[in-house]
C-alpha positions, -999 to 999 in steps of 0.1 A, spaced: -860 328 -238 -893 326 -219 -923 343 -237 -904 351 -269 -931 373 -284 -932 396 -253 -894 395 -250 -889 405 -286 -908 438 -278 -886 446 -248 -859 473 -247 -824 461 -240 -825 476 -205 -854 453 -197 -834 422 -205 -808 405 -182 -772 404 -192 -774 368 -202 -805 375 -223 -788 404 -241 -758 382 -248 -781 356 -263 -797 381 -286 -763 395 -298 -751 359 -305 -783 350 -323 -780 382 -345 -743 373 -352 -750 337 -361 -781 343 -381 -760 361 -409 -741 328 -417 -707 346 -412 -675 333 -428 -656 345 -399 -669 347 -363 -650 368 -338 -663 357 -304 -649 378 -275 -658 361 -242 -691 348 -259 -702 327 -229 -693 348 -199 -728 358 -187 -744 325 -197 -755 297 -174 -738 264 -180 -767 250 -201 -769 280 -224 -731 281 -226 -730 245 -238 -757 253 -264 -738 283 -276 -705 263 -279 -723 235 -298 -739 261 -322 -704 278 -329 -689 243 -333 -716 234 -358 -711 267 -377 -674 259 -380 -676 222 -389 -707 221 -411 -708 256 -426 -670 260 -430 -669 292 -411 -637 303 -391 -640 310 -354 -616 334 -336 -624 328 -299 -611 353 -275 -614 341 -239 -597 334 -206 -618 303 -202 -593 274 -209 -619 246 -206 -639 263 -234 -607 266 -255 -600 229 -249 -635 218 -260 -639 239 -292 -605 250 -306 -579 235 -327 -551 261 -325 -542 284 -296 -524 316 -293 -515 326 -258 -510 364 -253 -494 383 -224 -489 421 -224 -503 425 -260 -477 400 -273 -481 364 -285 -460 342 -261 -470 308 -274 -488 293 -305 -496 258 -314 -523 232 -316 -545 231 -285 -536 195 -274 -499 201 -276 -499 235 -259 -521 222 -231 -501 190 -227 -467 205 -230 -466 242 -226 -433 258 -236 -438 293 -223 -438 298 -185 -469 320 -187 -488 293 -205 -477 267 -178 -488 291 -151 -522 296 -167 -527 259 -171 -517 253 -135 -541 279 -123 -572 264 -138 -598 243 -120 -590 214 -145 -555 210 -130 -550 193 -96 -543 215 -66 -518 209 -39 -544 191 -18 -554 222 1 -582 229 -24 -564 261 -34 -555 269 -71 -520 277 -81 -513 313 -88 -488 332 -109 -467 354 -87 -465 392 -92 -487 415 -110 -495 424 -147 -476 456 -155 -497 486 -163 -499 495 -200 -473 522 -197 -448 503 -177 -439 470 -195 -404 459 -188 -379 461 -217 -373 429 -235 -396 399 -226 -429 412 -214 -432 385 -189 -397 388 -173 -408 404 -141 -430 375 -133 -410 346 -147 -392 321 -125 -367 315 -154 -358 351 -161 -322 362 -163 -302 390 -180 -307 377 -215 -345 383 -210 -338 420 -213 -340 414 -251 -372 406 -269 -374 369 -276 -386 357 -310 -416 333 -314 -397 302 -325 -402 264 -326 -377 237 -319 -367 216 -349 -395 192 -360 -421 211 -340 -448 236 -349 -453 247 -314 -437 282 -310 -429 301 -279 -415 335 -274 -391 327 -246 -353 327 -242 -356 298 -218 -386 277 -231 -397 248 -210 -386 214 -224 -406 183 -217 -381 170 -192 -376 203 -174 -394 216 -143 -410 251 -147 -390 268 -119 -354 271 -130 -339 306 -128 -347 336 -107 -372 363 -114 -356 397 -121 -369 430 -108 
């Protein structure tokens, strides 16, 4: 931060959002935590400071033996710093596995939709990102059964029951889906239900 002596005497309302976020991160990291829960830790930071924060958290994990629980929608950050990934939709875990496997071969349709809608993925040539059709249901109106069924291109009647988080034989990648994506299947098979 510029002029650290003067900045240290400022009230929080006198700091920018990015400066406040840096202060909170510095306080959290200064205590040498065994577990660091970071909820969108880089959202208000510029790219340079974001990279510094990610390096610092990575150092804390690798050299100090701390554990990091990173809560974020920023998939490139997840890809750069995480080993394991839990994908959640509607308050439920829909996929779990090591980052590389989940990114390379998503098994849940929501994970595949998230991956396809990032800047890292290629677009259709129009410069537009892919989108996931439909809307996230409000907290009081989740569908019965699979929480993703109203947006899923694979949904059918069996999706009216809650799927278990399971892995195929020989795999540790688990998905909560009645019709998980296999490596040789296209995403869109089935019809979305209302």
